[in-house]
C-alpha positions as CSV (number, residue, x, y, z in Angstrom):
1,M,0.0,0.0,0.0
2,Q,1.3,3.4,-1.0
3,T,0.7,6.6,0.9
4,I,0.8,9.9,-0.9
5,T,-0.1,13.5,0.0
6,Y,-3.3,15.2,-1.0
7,D,-1.3,17.6,-3.2
8,K,0.5,14.7,-5.0
9,A,-2.8,12.9,-5.5
10,S,-4.6,15.9,-6.9
11,Q,-1.8,16.4,-9.4
12,N,-1.7,12.8,-10.4
13,L,-5.3,11.6,-9.8
14,K,-5.6,9.7,-13.1
15,S,-2.4,7.7,-12.4
16,V,-3.5,7.0,-8.8
17,I,-6.8,5.6,-10.1
18,L,-5.2,3.6,-12.9
19,R,-2.7,2.1,-10.4
20,A,-5.6,1.0,-8.2
21,V,-7.5,-0.6,-11.1
22,R,-4.5,-2.2,-12.8
23,D,-2.4,-3.4,-9.8
24,K,-5.3,-4.0,-7.3
25,E,-3.2,-1.9,-4.9
26,E,-4.6,0.5,-2.4
27,T,-3.4,4.1,-2.2
28,V,-3.7,6.1,1.0
29,I,-4.2,9.8,0.4
30,A,-3.2,11.7,3.5
31,S,-4.0,15.3,4.4
32,D,-3.9,17.3,7.6
33,E,-7.7,16.7,8.0
34,G,-7.3,12.9,7.7
35,S,-6.8,10.1,5.2
36,V,-8.8,8.3,2.6
37,I,-8.1,5.1,0.6
38,I,-8.5,4.6,-3.1
39,L,-9.0,1.1,-4.2
40,D,-10.4,-0.8,-7.2
41,E,-14.2,-1.2,-7.2
42,I,-14.0,-5.0,-7.6
43,E,-11.7,-5.2,-4.7
44,W,-14.1,-3.1,-2.6
45,S,-17.0,-5.5,-3.6
46,H,-14.9,-8.4,-2.4
47,I,-14.2,-6.8,0.9
48,K,-17.9,-5.9,1.4
49,E,-18.9,-9.5,0.6
50,T,-16.3,-10.9,3.0
51,L,-17.6,-8.6,5.8
52,R,-21.1,-9.7,5.0
53,L,-20.2,-13.4,5.3
54,L,-18.2,-12.9,8.5
55,G,-21.2,-11.0,10.0
56,D,-23.5,-13.9,9.2
57,K,-23.2,-16.3,12.2
58,K,-24.3,-19.3,10.2
59,S,-21.7,-18.6,7.4
60,L,-19.0,-17.9,9.9
61,A,-19.7,-21.1,11.8
62,A,-19.5,-23.1,8.6
63,L,-16.3,-21.4,7.6
64,V,-14.7,-22.1,11.0
65,E,-15.8,-25.7,10.9
66,S,-14.5,-26.3,7.4
67,H,-11.1,-24.9,8.4
68,A,-11.0,-27.2,11.4
69,I,-11.8,-30.2,9.2
70,R,-9.0,-29.2,6.9
71,D,-6.6,-28.7,9.8
72,R,-7.3,-32.2,10.8
73,G,-6.4,-33.4,7.3
74,G,-10.0,-34.0,6.2
75,R,-12.1,-32.5,3.4
76,P,-15.3,-30.7,4.2
77,E,-18.4,-32.2,2.8
78,G,-20.7,-30.2,0.6
79,V,-20.6,-28.3,-2.6
80,D,-17.3,-27.6,-4.4
81,P,-16.3,-23.9,-4.5
82,E,-16.6,-23.9,-8.3
83,D,-20.2,-25.0,-8.1
84,A,-21.1,-22.8,-5.1
85,F,-19.8,-19.7,-6.8
86,K,-20.5,-20.4,-10.5
87,D,-23.0,-17.5,-10.6
88,V,-20.5,-15.0,-9.2
C-alpha cells in the first residue's frame, strides 16, 4: 500500500486511479484533516462480501468448521467452491 499526500494525489489523480485498477493496490491519500483510501471497485466489492459473510453467524460457523476439518487433514463435505460460486 502506497501513501501519498493530497497535493500529489490531486496532481496525479488519473495515475492513482489507474494504479488501483491495474495493480489492485490501495493508495492512501493523506491530508492534515485525515486520510482516505482509493481502491479498485471490484476489490471493494470483495471486501464488502467478506464482511457480510463474516457478519452472518451461520456462514462464519460453517467457515470455521471447514477450516477445522482441513486442519485435521480432512475434506469438508458439501458443494465444491466452483459449483457454489459459479454465478458470481
